[in-house]
N, C-alpha and C positions, 0 to 999 in steps of 0.2 A: 307154613303149617296150617292146615284147615282143622278147626275145632267144631265138631257137630254136637252141640249140647241141647237136649230137649228140655224145655222149661215151660212152666206155666207163668201166669202173671205174678205169682208169689216167689218164683225161683225155686220151688221145692225140688225139682229134678236135679238142679245143680248141686244142692246140698247133699243129695244122695250119691251123685256121681263123683264129686271132687271135694276135698277138704275145704272148709270156708276160707282158709288163708290163701287158697289158690284162685279164688273167684275174680279178684281184680286182674290178675295176670291173664287168666283164660278168657274172661268175658269183658272186663272193663269196668265192672261195678262191684262193690263190696256186698256181701250177704247182708240183708236188711234194707238195702236200697236197690236191690237187684231189679233190673227192668229190661224190657226188650228194645229200648231206644239207645242209639249211639253205642252199640256194642262193638267189640274189636272186629277187625276185618277177618273174614273167614268163619265167624260164628253164625250158625243158622238158628233162626228163631222159629219156634213152633208154638201155636196157640191151642189150648185144650178146648175140645168141642163143648165141654160143660159150660164155658163162658157164653155160648150162644143163647142161653136161657135168659140172659140179662139184656136189657136195653142199654144200660149204662154200666161201665166198669171203671174202676179206680186203680190203675196200675201204679206201681212205684216209679219214681223218676230219678233214680241215681243216688239218693241219700235216704237214711232211715226215717226222715221226717218229711218226705215229700211224696205227693201223688198227683195225678191229673185225672179229671173227669172226661171220659171219652165214650162216644157211642161205639158199638161193635164195628161199624164201617170205618170210623176214624181210627180205632185201634188197629185194624187191618192195615190201613193206609200208612200210619205213622210208625208202626213197628217194622215194616218191611218183612213181614213174616214169610216163611217158606211154605208152610201148609198147616192145616188144622189136623190135630191128632187126638186120640182118645187116651189120655193118661189117667183120668179119674173114672175108670170103668164103674158102671152101675151106680152113678151118683144120684140118679133120679129115683 
C-alpha cells in the first residue's frame, strides 16, 4: 500500500489528513515528533517552499523533544524528499 501524505517540517498536513492516532501506523512517527526521516516505505515526503527563506531549519527527529539543525541542502539530502510544494500559500 503506497501512502502519499503531504507534510511540512511540523507535520501539519498529516494532522489535517489523518487522526493523530494513525500517524505511527501510516508514517512511522507519532504526532509531536513527526519528521521526514526514516518514514515508512511508500510514504512520499514533500517540503514546503516557504522553508527556502531560511538558511537553517530545525526539523523534528522522531520524538516530541528532539530536533536537528540542518541547512536547506542537508534537509533535502537527508529527507529523501519527493519535491517542493506550496502548502503555505501567501506566507510572505
